[in-house]
Every structure is written in structure tokens, then in C-alpha cells.
Backbone bond lengths (Angstrom), bond angles and torsions (degrees), N, CA, C in turn:
res aa  C-N    CA-C-N  psi(-1)  N-CA   C-N-CA  omega(-1)  CA-C   N-CA-C  phi
1 M - - - 1.442 - - 1.533 110.69 -
2 G 1.350 117.40 -41.67 1.459 121.80 -178.62 1.519 111.98 -61.97
3 A 1.343 116.94 -40.74 1.460 120.59 179.69 1.530 110.55 -66.69
4 T 1.329 116.61 -36.17 1.461 120.86 178.84 1.527 110.23 -65.81
5 M 1.336 117.51 -43.00 1.473 121.33 178.59 1.527 110.62 -63.84
6 D 1.338 116.73 -41.67 1.462 120.21 178.35 1.528 110.26 -62.89
7 G 1.309 117.04 -39.90 1.461 121.62 178.86 1.523 111.34 -64.18
8 R 1.316 115.96 -40.78 1.470 120.51 178.93 1.523 110.47 -66.54
9 R 1.339 116.00 -44.40 1.477 119.76 178.80 1.526 110.02 -59.15
10 H 1.305 115.63 -46.24 1.473 120.02 179.28 1.525 110.53 -60.55
11 F 1.319 116.94 -43.92 1.462 121.37 179.42 1.533 110.72 -60.64
12 F 1.340 117.12 -47.75 1.466 120.43 -178.53 1.529 111.47 -66.69
13 R 1.325 117.94 -40.37 1.468 120.43 177.41 1.528 110.80 -62.89
14 A 1.318 116.35 -44.88 1.467 120.20 -179.81 1.528 110.53 -63.92
15 T 1.325 117.03 -43.53 1.465 121.39 179.76 1.524 110.53 -64.63
16 L 1.323 117.15 -45.67 1.457 121.17 178.69 1.534 110.26 -63.16
17 G 1.307 117.48 -40.42 1.468 121.39 178.02 1.523 111.72 -60.13
18 R 1.336 116.57 -45.37 1.474 120.42 178.36 1.527 110.65 -63.83
19 L 1.324 116.39 -41.08 1.461 120.86 179.21 1.534 110.60 -62.75
20 L 1.321 117.10 -45.69 1.466 120.59 179.20 1.532 111.35 -64.29
21 D 1.333 117.58 -38.57 1.472 120.91 176.50 1.526 110.70 -61.24
22 E 1.320 116.75 -41.64 1.469 120.50 179.78 1.524 111.22 -67.70
23 V 1.329 117.97 -41.40 1.469 121.58 177.62 1.525 109.36 -62.04
24 R 1.325 117.85 -44.18 1.465 121.90 179.00 1.519 110.59 -61.75
25 A 1.317 117.28 -45.47 1.464 121.50 -179.21 1.526 111.24 -62.85
26 R 1.317 117.07 -42.25 1.477 120.41 178.58 1.527 110.90 -64.61
27 A 1.325 116.69 -41.87 1.469 120.23 178.91 1.524 110.30 -63.32
28 E 1.327 117.18 -42.32 1.461 120.41 178.40 1.522 111.40 -62.65
29 R 1.324 117.90 -40.34 1.471 120.34 179.24 1.524 111.44 -64.55
30 R 1.327 117.04 -32.18 1.473 119.85 177.73 1.520 111.18 -75.37
31 V 1.321 117.43 -42.48 1.461 121.84 -177.14 1.526 110.80 -72.70
32 A 1.313 117.13 -40.90 1.466 121.44 -176.73 1.523 109.74 -133.24
33 P 1.346 117.11 75.56 1.466 119.51 -176.97 1.523 113.75 -68.04
34 V 1.329 117.73 -27.56 1.464 121.66 177.71 1.516 107.71 -107.95
35 R 1.322 116.39 129.32 1.463 120.80 179.18 1.522 108.93 -102.75
36 Y 1.305 114.80 145.10 1.461 121.06 179.88 1.518 110.20 -122.38
37 I 1.319 115.27 159.55 1.463 120.49 171.02 1.526 105.27 -76.97
38 R 1.295 116.67 127.08 1.460 122.25 -176.28 1.530 111.04 -102.96
39 P 1.330 117.36 164.28 1.467 120.80 177.81 1.533 111.22 -64.60
40 P 1.322 116.79 164.48 1.470 119.53 175.83 1.528 110.79 -55.11
41 G 1.316 115.74 141.69 1.458 121.53 175.78 1.512 115.40 80.69
42 A 1.339 118.37 5.73 1.469 120.58 -177.39 1.524 111.22 -64.94
43 L 1.310 114.55 140.32 1.464 121.16 173.71 1.529 109.08 -64.20
44 P 1.334 118.83 165.65 1.470 120.00 171.57 1.535 109.21 -54.65
45 E 1.319 117.60 151.73 1.464 123.52 -166.45 1.529 115.32 -49.10
46 I 1.299 119.05 -52.24 1.472 120.05 -176.73 1.527 110.22 -64.77
47 A 1.315 117.59 -43.81 1.466 120.81 177.60 1.528 110.43 -64.56
48 F 1.329 116.54 -37.76 1.464 120.59 178.28 1.529 110.45 -62.45
49 L 1.332 116.64 -47.10 1.463 120.39 179.74 1.528 111.55 -60.95
50 A 1.318 116.81 -35.02 1.463 120.56 179.21 1.524 111.90 -73.45
51 A 1.329 117.55 -35.52 1.465 121.38 -175.43 1.524 113.53 -85.87
52 C 1.307 117.80 -30.16 1.471 121.24 -175.46 1.528 110.32 -74.44
53 T 1.330 116.53 126.99 1.467 121.30 179.61 1.527 112.25 -94.05
54 R 1.316 117.49 2.26 1.477 122.95 -179.65 1.534 111.26 63.81
55 C 1.335 116.78 31.93 1.461 121.55 -178.34 1.529 112.59 -73.06
56 A 1.336 116.99 -21.71 1.465 124.11 179.58 1.522 113.68 71.26
57 D 1.325 118.62 13.28 1.463 120.56 177.58 1.526 111.36 -62.55
58 C 1.333 117.31 -38.94 1.468 120.02 179.36 1.527 110.61 -67.42
59 I 1.321 117.03 -36.51 1.460 121.12 179.16 1.531 109.63 -63.93
60 A 1.332 116.21 -45.01 1.466 121.01 179.62 1.528 111.74 -66.08
61 A 1.334 117.59 -30.54 1.460 121.60 -176.57 1.525 113.86 -82.73
62 C 1.318 118.45 -10.26 1.468 122.32 -174.85 1.537 110.16 -76.24
63 P 1.349 118.65 108.58 1.464 120.93 -176.05 1.541 115.25 -57.27
64 P 1.336 119.41 -42.69 1.467 116.52 -179.28 1.527 113.68 -84.42
65 G 1.332 117.30 -3.83 1.458 120.16 -178.01 1.518 112.56 73.32
66 A 1.331 116.05 34.33 1.465 120.97 -177.70 1.521 112.72 -78.78
67 L 1.330 117.59 -19.51 1.462 120.66 -178.17 1.518 110.93 -99.22
68 A 1.322 114.51 145.05 1.460 121.49 177.64 1.520 107.75 -144.99
69 P 1.339 117.91 159.80 1.466 119.07 177.07 1.521 110.96 -75.53
70 A 1.324 115.69 141.70 1.473 120.58 175.44 1.521 108.46 -63.04
71 P 1.325 117.50 148.31 1.467 120.33 -179.08 1.530 112.29 -59.04
72 V 1.315 116.03 152.09 1.457 122.32 -178.91 1.523 111.41 -58.89
73 E 1.325 117.39 -33.00 1.465 120.90 -179.16 1.529 112.91 -77.23
74 S 1.332 118.54 12.02 1.466 122.95 -179.15 1.511 113.47 -84.70
75 G 1.308 118.48 10.31 1.460 120.59 179.33 1.517 110.93 67.12
76 L 1.329 116.44 -131.44 1.463 120.34 -178.48 1.526 113.15 -65.25
77 A 1.316 117.82 -19.70 1.463 121.24 179.32 1.528 112.40 -84.43
78 A 1.321 118.68 -5.86 1.465 122.12 -177.41 1.516 111.70 -52.73
79 R 1.324 114.37 132.99 1.470 124.15 175.87 1.528 113.82 71.23
80 T 1.344 119.11 4.24 1.470 120.38 174.29 1.523 108.33 -80.93
81 P 1.331 118.15 155.21 1.462 120.24 -176.60 1.528 112.23 -71.80
82 I 1.324 114.78 133.59 1.462 120.98 176.68 1.517 109.29 -131.40
83 L 1.304 115.28 158.67 1.454 122.74 175.65 1.523 107.42 -108.86
84 D 1.320 116.48 122.30 1.462 121.84 176.00 1.523 107.02 -114.08
85 P 1.330 117.19 99.17 1.467 119.81 -173.91 1.527 113.66 -63.57
86 R 1.328 117.59 -23.12 1.471 118.45 178.10 1.522 110.57 -69.15
87 R 1.324 116.60 -26.39 1.464 121.81 177.49 1.528 110.36 -84.39
88 Q 1.331 116.18 -51.75 1.463 122.12 179.70 1.528 108.77 -163.95
89 P 1.336 117.94 118.51 1.467 118.98 177.13 1.532 111.73 -70.72
90 C 1.312 115.22 159.76 1.466 121.80 175.21 1.522 108.42 -74.53
91 I 1.327 116.98 137.40 1.466 119.84 177.64 1.527 111.82 -102.14
92 V 1.324 117.34 3.73 1.465 124.37 179.45 1.535 109.62 48.31
93 C 1.310 114.71 70.41 1.474 121.86 -179.11 1.530 110.35 -55.71
94 P 1.320 117.44 139.02 1.468 119.55 -179.67 1.528 113.73 -58.62
95 D 1.334 118.32 -34.93 1.465 120.58 -177.76 1.537 113.03 -96.70
96 M 1.320 117.77 1.01 1.465 124.13 176.56 1.535 112.59 45.72
97 P 1.334 119.01 62.64 1.465 120.39 -177.93 1.527 113.98 -62.54
98 C 1.316 118.04 -26.19 1.475 119.53 178.15 1.521 110.25 -64.37
99 I 1.325 116.53 -40.51 1.465 120.66 179.82 1.523 110.27 -69.22
100 T 1.326 116.20 -44.53 1.458 121.09 -179.84 1.523 111.32 -60.27
101 A 1.330 116.83 -35.11 1.473 121.52 -177.64 1.520 113.05 -74.95
102 C 1.323 118.71 -18.85 1.463 121.47 -175.11 1.532 110.47 -72.35
103 P 1.333 117.31 117.22 1.463 119.88 -177.77 1.530 114.73 -85.14
104 T 1.342 117.65 -7.28 1.468 119.32 -170.79 1.518 115.54 -110.62
105 G 1.318 118.45 -11.48 1.457 120.12 -175.10 1.512 113.17 87.58
106 A 1.326 118.14 9.69 1.471 120.74 175.17 1.529 109.88 -68.06
107 L 1.339 115.93 -25.74 1.464 122.69 174.31 1.519 107.43 -116.51
108 L 1.309 116.53 118.93 1.463 121.37 -177.49 1.516 110.96 -102.62
109 P 1.329 117.09 146.53 1.466 119.85 178.83 1.526 111.73 -56.21
110 T 1.325 114.99 141.24 1.458 122.63 175.88 1.511 107.28 -121.54
111 E 1.309 115.82 173.64 1.453 118.43 172.12 1.520 107.46 -60.13
112 A 1.313 116.39 138.74 1.458 119.57 179.82 1.527 109.99 -65.76
113 G 1.285 115.27 142.57 1.460 120.90 176.26 1.507 113.26 86.71
114 W 1.307 113.98 -174.94 1.460 122.81 -172.89 1.525 113.96 -61.74
115 D 1.329 118.26 -30.76 1.461 119.99 -174.76 1.517 114.13 -69.37
116 G 1.334 118.45 -22.74 1.451 120.40 -176.64 1.509 114.25 -99.15
117 V 1.333 117.37 9.48 1.462 120.12 -172.19 1.523 111.59 -122.41
118 K 1.315 115.83 139.93 1.465 123.11 169.98 1.519 105.49 -143.56
119 L 1.329 116.87 105.72 1.462 122.34 -175.13 1.523 112.99 -93.56
120 G 1.299 116.90 -32.00 1.454 121.57 -177.03 1.512 110.03 -173.06
121 W 1.308 115.95 -171.23 1.460 120.59 176.41 1.523 108.35 -127.72
122 V 1.310 115.21 150.57 1.459 121.67 -172.77 1.519 110.81 -108.15
123 E 1.329 114.83 135.20 1.469 122.28 176.56 1.520 108.75 -113.39
124 L 1.315 116.27 131.52 1.458 122.20 173.89 1.526 107.53 -97.17
125 V 1.326 117.06 129.32 1.466 122.40 178.72 1.528 106.63 -107.26
126 P 1.342 118.30 93.61 1.465 121.71 -173.69 1.532 114.26 -58.28
127 E 1.347 116.55 -31.83 1.467 119.12 -178.89 1.517 112.32 -62.91
128 R 1.317 117.58 -25.76 1.468 121.75 179.65 1.526 112.63 -91.32
129 C 1.313 116.57 -25.05 1.468 122.21 -171.37 1.530 111.20 -74.18
130 I 1.324 115.78 124.16 1.467 119.50 -178.13 1.526 112.13 -68.98
131 A 1.326 117.34 -22.93 1.465 119.79 177.20 1.525 111.18 -64.81
132 F 1.329 117.63 -26.65 1.459 121.75 177.56 1.526 111.59 -81.79
133 Q 1.332 115.43 -2.69 1.466 121.54 175.38 1.531 109.70 -110.92
134 D 1.333 114.52 23.52 1.472 123.18 178.18 1.521 113.59 61.33
135 V 1.335 116.75 34.81 1.460 121.97 173.13 1.531 106.75 -108.43
136 T 1.304 116.99 129.62 1.462 121.25 179.73 1.527 109.47 -69.76
137 C 1.317 116.42 129.19 1.466 120.06 -179.64 1.530 109.84 -140.32
138 G 1.323 117.72 -94.13 1.464 122.07 179.11 1.516 115.31 78.64
139 V 1.336 117.95 10.48 1.459 121.63 -179.01 1.525 110.80 -59.26
140 C 1.313 117.29 -42.23 1.468 120.98 -177.93 1.529 111.17 -62.00
141 A 1.310 116.59 -42.32 1.467 120.31 -179.29 1.525 111.21 -66.45
142 R 1.313 116.83 -38.67 1.473 120.07 178.13 1.527 111.62 -69.14
143 A 1.330 117.67 -29.91 1.467 121.48 -178.73 1.526 112.77 -79.48
144 C 1.310 117.93 -21.42 1.467 121.20 -175.12 1.528 110.68 -66.54
145 P 1.338 117.44 119.25 1.453 119.92 -179.84 1.533 113.44 -68.70
146 L 1.318 117.39 -15.81 1.458 120.88 -179.95 1.522 112.53 -98.89
147 G 1.333 117.22 -2.33 1.458 121.12 177.75 1.513 112.57 60.07
148 E 1.309 115.23 -143.74 1.465 120.87 -174.48 1.520 113.81 -69.58
149 R 1.294 117.26 -3.41 1.463 120.36 173.55 1.538 109.89 -68.78
150 A 1.351 116.78 -30.10 1.458 120.82 -174.88 1.522 113.75 -119.52
151 L 1.331 117.64 -31.38 1.454 120.91 -176.21 1.520 108.54 -150.83
152 K 1.305 115.78 126.34 1.459 119.60 178.85 1.522 108.92 -135.72
153 L 1.307 115.91 170.02 1.460 121.19 176.52 1.514 108.72 -104.73
154 D 1.334 116.28 139.01 1.459 119.46 177.52 1.526 109.62 -78.72
155 S 1.308 117.19 -175.31 1.469 121.95 -175.95 1.527 112.80 -63.86
156 R 1.324 117.01 -17.87 1.474 120.89 178.77 1.531 112.15 -100.65
157 G 1.351 116.62 6.54 1.457 120.97 178.66 1.512 114.17 81.71
158 R 1.320 117.20 17.22 1.465 122.04 179.66 1.523 109.58 -94.63
159 P 1.343 117.44 140.79 1.462 119.31 -179.14 1.526 112.70 -69.53
160 V 1.323 113.91 143.55 1.462 122.42 175.93 1.529 106.24 -129.56
161 I 1.325 116.31 118.86 1.463 121.82 178.70 1.528 108.16 -84.18
162 L 1.321 116.67 133.21 1.464 122.21 176.50 1.534 107.56 -108.87
163 P 1.341 117.05 92.52 1.465 121.40 -172.65 1.526 114.28 -55.22
164 E 1.323 116.66 -34.41 1.466 118.49 -177.47 1.524 112.19 -68.83
165 G 1.323 118.59 -21.10 1.461 121.70 179.40 1.515 114.00 -104.56
166 C 1.318 117.11 -16.07 1.468 122.20 -177.35 1.526 110.06 -79.88
167 V 1.339 116.73 132.10 1.462 120.46 178.24 1.521 112.22 -99.07
168 G 1.328 117.89 -9.00 1.456 120.95 179.57 1.517 113.59 80.91
169 C 1.330 117.56 36.46 1.471 120.63 -178.84 1.527 112.21 -72.54
170 G 1.337 117.58 -26.50 1.453 121.46 177.72 1.515 115.43 94.01
171 A 1.334 118.48 0.95 1.467 120.33 -178.41 1.523 111.79 -60.98
172 C 1.308 117.65 -37.73 1.464 120.88 -179.69 1.526 111.13 -68.36
173 E 1.326 117.20 -39.71 1.470 120.24 178.72 1.524 110.27 -63.11
174 R 1.313 116.41 -44.16 1.466 119.80 -178.99 1.525 111.53 -65.95
175 A 1.317 116.79 -36.93 1.464 120.66 -176.65 1.527 113.39 -76.45
176 C 1.320 117.50 -22.86 1.459 121.25 -175.55 1.531 110.93 -55.51
177 V 1.339 115.64 135.22 1.471 121.14 -175.53 1.523 113.37 -87.13
178 T 1.327 118.12 -9.16 1.472 118.57 -178.82 1.527 110.44 -86.43
179 A 1.306 115.03 156.19 1.466 120.49 176.85 1.522 108.36 -130.98
180 P 1.319 119.01 115.87 1.461 126.19 -2.70 1.530 111.03 -68.86
181 S 1.324 114.60 164.32 1.456 121.28 -176.95 1.526 111.83 -58.25
182 S 1.328 115.27 143.10 1.471 121.18 176.83 1.520 111.56 -77.61
183 I 1.318 115.79 -13.37 1.459 121.47 179.44 1.525 107.10 -120.11
184 V 1.329 115.80 127.81 1.461 121.30 -175.78 1.526 108.83 -124.93
185 L 1.328 115.37 127.08 1.463 121.85 176.66 1.528 108.43 -89.18
186 H 1.328 115.81 130.36 1.469 122.13 -179.83 1.535 109.81 -117.54
187 P 1.332 117.32 151.56 1.458 120.52 173.77 1.534 110.80 -61.36
188 L 1.306 115.79 149.02 1.472 120.52 -179.84 1.519 111.96 -55.83
189 E 1.324 116.76 -39.61 1.457 120.30 -174.64 1.529 112.91 -73.48
190 D 1.329 117.49 -6.62 1.457 120.86 175.35 1.533 111.59 -93.51
191 A 1.310 115.94 9.29 1.478 119.93 -177.77 1.511 111.47 -71.66
């Protein structure tokens, strides 16, 4: 009898857990239907939207100008800081001035440098990539600040993304010569 009760409890907890995960996911899709690449140290999206006051201090503190306010038509995300790698990739400043400038805790300190940051994930679209059409390129690999740790070329000169080493800075997307880019940076939560 005891084993049967334990099995039932486990079943109900697991079922309730899945149900709560689905309710949370649906609520997040309604509150934040469009996801953006956020600055280093950003809280998960819903918590970030709640904590960010749209003061733009992090945007002003970004030395390369990689951060910009989300468009007004972004709903609850309007005027929050976003990273648009086609405009300017993140260079992951050693002292993280964007995080230091945040007065609300919407951006939390991370390990300094590339090892403590994960901004997004990168998708390679082979149909767009000229290297997959036997044209020598390699621009994306040369632009990657992490080198072969994150992006390398195979024996045929085609790009290979190494997700475990890629931080999602967007340098490869910006450098790509195809239009639209053969490399697309996505928000972490869209993984």
C-alpha cells in the first residue's frame, strides 16, 4: 500500500509540475511575445521586464554602443535595453559597465570576461551561406572574438558553430556577407 501511495504522489507532483510549467510558459508568451537579446547579466525575461525601469543607464554606459532601447511597439519590452548584433555586437567589456550602471538589479554581475557570459545562441542557415555553395569565405570565423572555441571552418571551408564555446556576442552575424545573414543570433529563451 505504501509503495502505491508513493507512486500516486509522484504521479500527481509530476503532473502538477508539468501543468504549472505550461501555465508559466503561456503567461510568458502573452506578456513578452517577442524576445530580444539582452545585455550581459540580464535576469530571465519576465523578471527582467519587471525589474528594468527603462532608465537607459546601461545603454549610456556601453562603450561600443551595442545596446539600444527596444522599439516602442514592443509592448511591455518597450524602451528596455536590447542588443542588435547587426548594428553593433557586444564586445563583453572586462569591467562590464552596463551591469555596473544598472541601479535596479535587472542586470546582475557575472564572471568578468567571456567565460561568465551567455547572451544568446547562434543558428547557421546553410542555404544562405556561400561557403555551402563552394565559394571561399570564412568571414564569420575571422570575425569571431573567441576563434575556434566558438566557430571554426571545416575541411571544406564551411562554418561550424560550437555552441558550448559561443557566448552569442553577434560578431559573426554582423560580419556575414550574405543578406539576410547566414548566421542568426537568437535570445537564450528561444532555445
